[in-house]
Each structure stands twice: as C-alpha cells, then as structure tokens.
C-alpha positions in Angstrom: 99.9 72.1 129.2 101.5 74.2 132.0 102.0 71.7 134.7 105.3 72.4 136.6 104.7 75.1 139.1 106.2 73.1 141.9 108.4 75.9 143.3 105.6 78.4 143.6 103.3 75.7 145.1 105.9 74.6 147.7 106.5 78.2 148.8 102.8 78.9 149.1 101.9 75.7 150.9 104.8 76.0 153.3 103.9 79.6 154.2 100.2 78.7 154.6 101.3 76.3 157.3 103.8 78.7 158.9 106.7 76.4 158.3 110.3 77.5 157.9 112.5 75.8 155.3 114.4 74.1 158.1 111.2 72.7 159.7 110.0 71.4 156.4 113.5 69.9 155.7 113.5 68.1 159.1 110.0 66.7 158.6 110.9 65.0 155.3 114.5 64.2 156.1 116.5 66.4 153.8 118.7 69.5 154.3 117.5 73.0 154.4 119.7 73.7 151.3 117.6 71.1 149.4 114.4 72.9 150.2 115.9 76.2 149.2 117.0 74.8 145.8 113.5 73.4 145.2 111.9 76.8 145.9 114.5 78.6 143.7 113.9 76.3 140.8 117.4 74.9 141.0 116.3 71.3 141.4 113.4 69.0 141.9 112.9 66.6 144.8 113.5 62.9 144.4 110.4 60.9 143.4 110.3 59.1 146.7 110.0 62.4 148.6 106.9 63.6 146.7 104.4 61.3 148.6 105.8 62.7 151.9 105.3 66.2 150.7 101.8 65.6 149.4 100.8 63.8 152.7 102.1 66.7 154.7 100.1 69.3 152.8 97.1 67.0 152.3 97.0 67.4 148.5 97.6 65.1 145.6 101.0 64.8 143.9 99.5 66.3 140.8 98.4 69.4 142.7 101.8 69.6 144.4 103.6 69.6 141.1 101.2 72.1 139.7 99.8 69.8 137.0 96.7 71.6 135.7 94.9 70.6 132.6 93.8 73.4 130.2 90.1 73.5 129.5 88.8 74.3 126.0 86.6 77.3 125.5 83.5 75.0 125.2 84.4 73.2 128.4 84.9 76.4 130.3 81.6 77.8 129.0 79.7 74.7 130.0 81.1 74.7 133.5 80.3 78.4 133.9 76.7 78.1 132.9 76.2 74.8 134.8 77.5 76.6 138.0 75.3 79.7 137.3 72.3 77.4 137.1 73.4 75.6 140.3 73.7 79.0 142.1 70.0 79.6 141.2 68.8 76.2 142.4 71.2 74.9 145.1 72.5 76.2 148.4 75.1 78.9 147.8 77.8 77.3 150.0 77.6 74.0 148.1 78.0 75.6 144.7 80.8 77.9 146.0 82.8 74.9 147.3 82.3 73.1 143.9 83.7 76.2 142.1 86.6 76.5 144.6 87.6 72.9 143.9 87.7 73.6 140.2 89.9 76.6 140.8 92.5 74.3 142.5 92.2 71.8 139.7 92.7 74.3 136.9 94.9 76.9 138.6 97.0 77.6 135.5 94.1 77.7 133.1 93.9 81.5 133.4 91.0 82.2 131.1 88.9 79.7 133.1 90.0 81.4 136.3 88.8 84.7 134.9 85.4 83.1 134.2 85.2 81.9 137.8 86.1 85.3 139.1 83.3 86.7 136.9 80.9 84.0 138.2 81.6 84.9 141.8 81.2 88.6 140.9 77.8 87.9 139.4 76.6 85.7 142.3 78.3 86.9 145.5 75.1 88.7 146.7 73.4 85.3 147.1 75.5 84.6 150.1 73.5 84.9 153.3 75.8 87.1 155.4 77.9 90.2 154.6 81.2 88.6 155.8 80.7 85.7 153.4 79.9 88.0 150.5 83.1 90.0 151.3 85.2 86.8 151.4 83.9 85.7 147.9 84.7 89.2 146.5 88.2 89.1 148.1 88.8 85.6 146.6 87.8 86.9 143.2 90.3 89.8 143.6 93.0 87.2 144.4 92.1 85.2 141.3 92.4 88.4 139.2 95.8 89.2 140.7 97.0 85.6 140.0 95.9 86.1 136.3 97.6 89.5 136.0 100.8 88.1 137.5 101.1 84.9 135.6 99.1 84.9 132.3 101.0 85.8 129.1 97.8 87.0 127.4 97.8 90.8 127.5 94.1 91.1 126.7 93.2 88.7 129.5 95.5 90.5 131.9 93.7 93.8 131.1 90.3 92.1 131.5 91.4 90.8 134.9 92.6 94.3 135.9 89.3 95.8 134.9 87.3 93.1 136.8 89.6 93.6 139.8 88.8 97.4 139.8 85.1 96.6 139.7 85.5 94.2 142.7 87.3 96.9 144.7 84.3 99.1 144.2 82.1 96.4 145.7 84.5 96.0 148.6 84.2 99.7 149.4 87.8 100.6 148.3 87.2 103.1 145.4 90.7 104.5 145.7 92.1 101.2 144.5 89.6 101.2 141.7 90.8 104.7 140.6 94.4 103.6 140.8 93.8 100.8 138.3 91.4 102.5 135.9 92.8 106.0 135.6 95.7 104.7 133.6 93.7 102.1 131.7 90.9 104.5 130.8 93.0 107.5 130.0 91.0 109.3 127.2 94.2 111.0 125.9 96.1 107.7 125.2 96.5 106.7 121.6 95.2 103.2 122.5 91.8 104.6 123.1 91.7 106.2 119.7 93.1 103.3 117.6 89.8 101.7 116.4 89.6 103.8 113.2 93.3 103.0 112.5 92.7 99.3 112.7 89.6 99.6 110.4 91.8 101.5 107.9 94.5 98.8 108.1 91.9 96.1 107.4 90.7 98.1 104.4 94.2 98.6 103.1 94.8 94.9 103.3 91.6 94.2 101.4 90.1 92.5 104.5 86.7 94.2 104.2 84.8 91.6 106.1 87.0 92.1 109.1 86.7 95.8 108.8 82.9 95.5 108.7 82.7 93.1 111.6 85.1 95.1 113.8 83.2 98.4 113.0 79.9 96.9 114.0 81.3 95.3 117.2 82.9 98.6 118.3 79.8 100.7 117.5 77.7 98.3 119.5 80.0 98.2 122.5 80.3 102.0 122.5 76.6 102.3 122.4 76.3 100.1 125.5 79.1 102.0 127.2 77.3 105.3 126.3 74.1 103.9 127.8 75.9 103.0 131.0 77.8 106.2 131.3 74.6 108.3 130.6 72.9 106.4 133.4 75.7 107.3 135.8 75.6 110.9 134.5 71.9 111.0 135.3 72.6 109.8 138.9 75.2 112.6 139.3 72.6 115.3 138.5 69.4 114.1 140.1 68.8 117.5 141.7 69.1 119.3 138.3 65.8 118.9 136.5 67.0 120.5 133.2 70.1 118.3 132.9 68.1 115.1 133.7 65.2 115.8 131.4 67.6 116.6 128.5 69.6 113.5 129.2 66.4 111.4 129.3 65.1 112.9 126.1 68.4 112.3 124.2 68.8 108.8 125.5 65.2 107.8 124.7 66.0 108.8 121.1 69.2 106.7 121.1 67.2 103.7 122.4 64.6 104.2 119.7 67.0 104.8 116.8 69.2 101.8 117.6 66.4 99.5 118.9 68.4 98.9 122.1 65.3 97.8 124.0 65.3 94.7 121.7 69.1 94.3 121.2 70.2 94.7 124.8 67.3 95.2 127.2 69.4 94.9 130.3 71.3 98.2 129.5 67.9 99.9 129.0 66.6 98.5 132.2 69.3 100.1 134.3 68.6 103.5 132.6 64.8 103.2 133.3 65.4 102.5 137.0 67.5 105.7 137.2 64.8 107.7 135.3 62.1 106.4 137.8 64.3 107.5 140.7 64.7 111.0 139.2 61.0 111.5 138.6 60.1 110.1 142.1 62.5 112.5 143.8 60.9 115.4 142.1 57.4 114.1 142.9 56.5 113.5 139.3 54.7 110.3 140.1 53.0 109.8 136.7 56.4 109.9 134.8 58.0 107.7 137.5 55.3 105.1 137.1 55.6 105.2 133.3 59.3 104.4 133.7 58.5 101.6 136.1 56.0 100.3 133.6 58.6 100.2 130.9 61.1 98.6 133.3 58.7 95.7 134.0 58.0 95.4 130.2 61.7 95.1 129.5 62.2 92.6 132.4 59.5 90.5 130.9 61.2 90.6 127.5 64.6 89.7 129.1 63.1 86.7 131.0 61.2 85.3 128.0 62.2 81.7 127.1 63.5 82.7 123.7 65.2 85.9 124.8 68.2 84.6 126.8 70.6 85.0 123.9 72.4 88.1 122.8 71.7 88.8 119.1 72.0 91.3 116.3 69.3 92.8 114.0 68.9 93.9 110.4 71.4 96.7 111.0 73.9 95.0 113.2 74.4 91.9 111.1 77.9 90.9 112.3 77.3 90.7 116.0 76.1 87.1 116.4 79.4 85.4 115.3 81.2 87.7 117.8 78.8 86.8 120.6 79.2 83.1 119.9 83.0 83.3 119.9 83.0 85.0 123.3 84.2 82.9 126.2 80.6 82.6 127.7 78.9 82.5 124.3 75.7 84.4 123.8 73.8 83.2 126.9 73.2 85.5 129.9 75.9 85.3 132.6 73.3 84.6 135.3 70.3 82.2 135.5 66.9 83.8 134.9 65.9 83.1 138.5 68.8 85.1 139.7 68.1 87.9 137.2 64.5 88.0 138.4 65.5 88.2 142.1 67.8 91.1 141.3 65.0 92.7 139.2 62.5 92.5 142.1 64.8 94.5 144.3 63.6 97.8 142.7 60.4 97.4 144.6 62.4 97.7 147.8 64.3 100.8 146.7 63.8 103.5 149.4 64.1 106.2 146.7 60.8 104.9 145.2 59.0 104.7 148.5 56.8 107.6 147.6 55.1 105.5 144.9 54.2 102.5 147.1 50.6 103.7 147.8 49.9 104.2 144.1 47.6 101.5 142.6 49.8 101.3 139.4 52.9 100.6 141.5 51.2 97.7 143.3 49.9 96.4 139.9 53.4 96.4 138.5 54.8 94.6 141.5 52.2 91.9 141.1 53.0 91.6 137.4 56.7 91.1 138.3 55.9 88.5 140.9 53.8 86.7 138.3 56.7 86.7 135.9 58.9 85.2 138.6 56.4 82.5 139.4 56.6 81.2 135.8 60.3 80.8 135.7 
C-alpha cells in the first residue's frame, strides 16, 4: 500500500485555501519552520496536531496522510461497470459525485484512476450543459496528469498520455494533442517496429504459446486501428469520389475476410456511418440508405443480450483470455442504453438531412427506436 503522501497533500490543501505557511502555522500553533519541514518531507507532525489539520481542511486523518487502499483488478472492474450502469439509469450529477468520492478515496491507486478517467470520457456527453461537460473532461485530464507524474508503471503512464491527448481533442485544443502524440506515434521509432522482434524472441526461447497469443493480439489490434484510420481517411477525402469508392471497396473486403462485423461490430459501425455520409453528399441515396441499413443491423447485433462481450472466432483463438485479463474485462465500457442513445444520434446528423424524406430512412429510424425500447 502507498499511504504516506502527507507532504503533497498538505501543500495541495493549503494552496487550495490560499493559506501561507505562516498562516497555517499560526492556526495550529506551530512555527512556520515546522510547516516547511512537513512539506519538504523532513519531518511529520505530532499525532496531536493531526486532528487540528484534518478539521481545518474538513477531511479525515486518513485522507490527510494520504492513506489510499489499492483496489484489485476485479474490484476496479466491478466499480467501473457498476458506475457505467448507474450513468445509464441515474441522474448524471449523482453518479459523477459518487465517482469523485472514489477518486479521493483511492487517489494513489493509479490504474483505478485511469479507469475513472476513461469512465468520464465515455460518459461526459450525458451532462446537461456544455460547461459541465467541459469540467468533467478537464477533471479527467487532471487525473491523467496525476497518473503520468506519479505512477511507476510505464505502460500505464503511456496509456494515460494517450487518453489525455484524446481528451484535449474533445476540449478543442488539438495542438496539445499533437504535442503529445507526435512523439508517441512516431512511425520511424524502433518501438513501433518491435512486435516481430518480440515474437522472434518468444520463439527462440521456445515459448510458442506466447508467440502465438501475442501475434493474434497484435494482428487484431492492428486490424481495428486500420479500420479506424481508414474511416478517418474516408472523411478526409469526401469530395474525391474515386478515392472514397476505392477505400470503401477495399475496407468491405477486409471486413468480409476477417469477419469484423461479428468480431468487433462497433468498429464497422463507425465506418458505415462515414460511408453513408459520403454517399449522401454525392446524392447517391440508394447507396447511402444501404449503408444506413447495415448500420442499423450492426447496432442491433451490438445491443443483443448475448453480444455485449468481446470475443474471438475460429481464426482468432487466443483473444478471449486477453480480453478477460484486461482491466475492464470483455464487457463493453458503456451500458447498452448509453450505446443506443449515441447510436440514435445518426438520425440527427445534418449531413444525412437529404435522406429524411425517404421512406427507407424513416423505416430504419423506427427500427432503431424499437430496438431501444426493448433495452
């Protein structure tokens, strides 16, 4: 357990209340030099002083000292999914406050804090006003910064940096996103080309199961990244019919060959939306409606009772243990009701406005509403 963060806490609490070291010293009856030593980790206060400090800052002695229990992976996972369900069924502010209290309670459990930052990222749009949404995103950025500055887990720090860059994009500060990601995502770095080296190393050590598992995991994650980047590429070239049609043709083959519509329908859904937008912009209503039809079909699959879990197939046989070992397990990061509300937003997309008078469009909208009514 990592429970003595008294110095950091004292500095933070004093500054939050705009107190000088001398003012704090006078209040509790010690010298300014004593307060300075506490903040510089040169000494700790007498036990009799702790109740005065906790009363002044209106926190418990445990919180003052920085005592924070570490949650297990299973405990963190349960809390995340419980809160995700609460966001779907309870007032946003109530659930947000609950999660904020947990942050204070487990402020040195960095992997849990990362999950809370991810939780806020996945649900901030449920807040009723823009300023509240921005505050949630800013708080998530602060959590990521805290993780980067204090966690000793390099992988977790990199994850926090990546999430932080994503949050900056939501906050309308893409320059900060670029500053973080240009170095992390440098295609010329050796780190980005080391997967095959690790597979060779596993083989040389006779660890063929590890080599097989890692190979499948990386192939799968690269497929999802390829889907995501291709969707962005499509959006960059919406005015160029030849590029878009060729991209769509190639990606449709990729989806078919790797059964991505069954393995990871959410990645295919994003692609189908962009395809529908492209066709609608070029007044190809029949093709646009076909894409919307597929979109609704995949949403129905995603929201089925038995389809909330990530899974492999006859080719990707090593994925499920990996999914289960992930911090959040194999369940979706958002409740189905929240996923549905997000999915319905396509029918309010101004780029698809030209389709609204089409009977097929109205039919698909009704089907989606029916799906949502059964959740």
